N, C-alpha and C positions, 0 to 999 in steps of 0.2 A: 707224901713226904711229911715227916714229922720233925719239928725243930724243938729242942728243949732249950729254953733261954737260960743264959748264965745268970748267976746270982747278981742282983743289982741292975739288971737290964730290963727296962719296961718293954711290953709287947710292941710298942711303936718304934723302938730302937733296934729291933732284931734284924730288920731288913734295910738294905741300902736303898738308893733311889729306884723307883719302880717306873718303868717305861711302858705305859699302857698301849703304845702303838704295837708292841709285841703281841698283845692280845688280839688286836685287829689282824695281824699277820697270821696268827694261829687259826683264827676263824676263817680267813681266806683259804688257808690250806685245807681246813676241814670241808669247806664247800667244794673245793676242787676234787678232793678224794671221794666225796659223795657223788659228784658228777661222773667220775671215772667208774665208780661202783655201779652206777645206773647203766652206763654203757656196757659194762661187763655182763650185767644181768641180761641186757638185750641180746648180747652175743652168745649167751648160754654158758659163760665162764664163771660159774658160781664160786670157785675157789679164789679167783682173782678179785671178785666182787667182795667176798668175805674179808680178804686182806685189806682192801681199801676202806671198808667200813670200820675195821679195827683202827687203822691209822687216822681216820676221820675222828673217831671217838677220842683217841689220844690227843689230837690237836685241840678238840673242843674242851677236853679236861684241862689241858695246859692253859688255855685262854681263861677258863673259869678260875684257876688257881691264881693267875696273874691279877685278875680283877679282885679276887678276895684279899690278896695282899695289899693292893692299892686302897681298897676300902678300909681295911684294917689299919692302914697307915694314916687314917683320918680323912681319907678321900682327897688328900692334897695331890696336886699334879706336880711331879718331881721334874726338875730340869733334866733334859735328855741329852 
């Protein structure tokens, strides 16, 4: 996702409060999807395993983006 800041807005003001607990939730989802993918591989269902690996990657990417925004906001913890 790309954001183009409006004129006169500093990079630290582009985003509202960042709740890093959402990053934790996304990583938990990624771990679950990987466990499901592993089980699917064991059962020989490679299509379902592939789907779960893709969703795990999406969740990990979401967590990374949340943390990048939080760090870009000066590393401050925002009220949740």
